[in-house]
C-alpha positions in Angstrom: 70.7 63.7 48.3 69.1 64.1 51.7 68.6 61.0 53.8 68.4 59.9 57.4 71.8 59.4 59.1 72.6 56.2 61.1 75.3 55.1 63.5 77.8 54.4 60.7 77.7 58.1 59.8 78.6 59.3 63.2 82.4 59.8 62.8 81.9 61.7 59.6 79.1 63.8 61.1 81.3 64.7 64.1 84.1 65.9 61.8 81.6 67.9 59.6 79.8 69.6 62.6 83.0 70.5 64.4 84.6 71.8 61.2 81.6 74.0 60.4 81.6 75.8 63.7 84.9 75.5 65.6 88.6 75.7 64.9 90.6 77.1 62.0 88.8 75.0 59.4 85.5 76.7 60.3 87.0 80.1 59.3 86.7 79.0 55.7 82.9 79.4 56.0 80.5 82.0 57.4 79.1 79.8 60.2 82.2 79.9 62.4 81.9 80.3 66.1 85.7 80.3 66.5 85.9 84.0 67.3 83.4 83.8 70.1 84.1 80.3 71.6 87.5 78.8 72.3 88.0 75.1 71.5 87.6 72.9 68.5 84.6 70.7 69.5 80.9 71.4 69.1 79.8 67.8 69.5 81.2 64.3 69.9 80.4 60.7 69.0 78.6 60.0 72.3 76.1 62.9 71.8 75.4 62.0 68.2 74.9 58.4 69.1 72.4 59.5 71.8 70.5 61.8 69.3 70.3 59.1 66.6 69.0 56.5 69.1 66.5 58.7 70.9 62.8 58.4 70.1 61.5 61.4 68.2 65.0 62.4 67.1 66.6 62.2 63.7 69.6 63.6 61.9 69.2 64.3 58.2 72.4 64.3 56.1 73.1 65.8 52.7 75.5 63.6 50.7 77.1 63.8 47.3 79.2 61.1 45.9 79.1 59.2 49.3 80.5 62.2 51.2 78.4 64.0 53.8 78.6 67.7 53.3 75.7 68.9 55.5 73.4 67.8 58.3 70.6 68.9 60.6 69.2 67.5 63.9 65.5 67.4 64.3 63.7 66.4 67.5 60.2 66.4 69.0 60.3 68.7 72.0 57.0 69.2 73.7 55.0 68.9 70.5 57.2 71.3 68.5 60.0 70.3 66.2 63.4 71.5 67.5 65.9 72.2 64.7 69.6 72.2 65.7 73.1 71.7 64.5 72.3 72.8 60.9 75.8 72.3 59.5 77.5 72.6 56.1 81.1 71.9 55.3 82.9 75.3 55.2 84.2 74.6 51.7 80.7 73.7 50.5 78.9 76.8 52.0 77.2 79.1 49.5 75.9 76.2 47.4 72.4 76.1 48.9 73.0 73.0 50.9 71.9 74.7 54.1 68.7 75.9 52.4 68.0 72.4 51.1 68.4 71.0 54.6 66.1 73.7 56.0 63.5 72.9 53.4 63.8 69.1 54.1 63.4 69.9 57.8 60.1 71.8 57.0 58.9 68.9 54.9 59.7 66.5 57.7 57.8 68.8 60.1 54.8 68.8 57.8 54.9 65.0 57.3 55.0 64.5 61.1 52.3 67.1 61.5 54.3 69.6 63.6 52.7 73.1 63.7 55.9 74.9 64.8 59.7 74.5 64.3 61.8 76.1 67.0 65.6 76.6 67.3 68.1 78.5 69.4 70.9 80.6 67.9 73.7 82.4 69.8 72.5 86.0 70.2 75.6 87.6 68.8 75.3 85.6 65.5 73.3 88.3 63.8 74.2 87.1 60.2 72.8 83.7 61.1 69.7 85.0 62.8 69.1 87.2 59.7 69.5 84.1 57.4 66.8 82.2 59.4 64.5 85.3 59.5 64.8 85.5 55.7 63.5 81.9 55.6 60.4 82.8 57.8 61.7 82.2 61.3 60.9 84.9 63.9 62.4 85.8 67.3 60.1 84.8 70.1 61.5 87.2 72.6 62.7 84.2 74.7 66.3 83.7 75.6 68.1 80.7 77.1 71.5 80.7 78.9 74.6 79.4 77.1 75.9 76.3 78.8 78.5 77.1 81.4 80.2 73.6 81.7 82.8 74.4 79.0 82.4 70.8 77.7 82.4 72.1 74.1 84.4 75.3 74.4 84.7 78.3 76.5 82.9 81.5 75.5 85.2 84.4 74.9 82.4 86.8 75.9 79.1 86.5 77.7 76.7 84.5 75.5 73.0 83.5 75.4 70.7 81.9 72.9 67.7 83.6 71.3 64.8 81.4 70.4 63.5 81.5 66.8 60.3 79.9 65.7 58.4 79.3 62.4 54.8 78.5 62.3 54.0 75.9 59.6 51.0 76.6 57.4 49.8 76.0 53.9 52.0 78.8 52.4 55.2 77.2 53.7 55.7 75.1 50.7 54.5 77.6 48.1 56.8 80.6 48.8 
């Protein structure tokens, strides 16, 4: 079941997101960043509290049997819906939870009348970029610098983000 996360979900969301991307636990899935970024934190409770409380921002969670196994952050950024932190528990990957969250994000975009969904993906994550392209997202040609503050890990190589975008139209829900 997909529903809106609230403050009581934050500790579980932090564990989920960090386990999906960083540290040894993340190596059980295909979304790991552990080989390109040192550290075991991708987010923390303060950041998620801010995201949940901010106007125009929502975190959707995928739960089964009262356990959160996936989530995605959505936020209005300059009239486009930004999609970030799409996370699935490493032991639950491959069960279409990510696809369900992506579709729920697109339904949310349609409901809120966004014409575009945008996201950033680390440029060396070709398998992840390909997965999004398979679902209709396209590289815009724009890049953004990777944060240099090392707050959530230190890159093991030079990194940057590529910007992907999907234009919402009538066909989106009939593919």
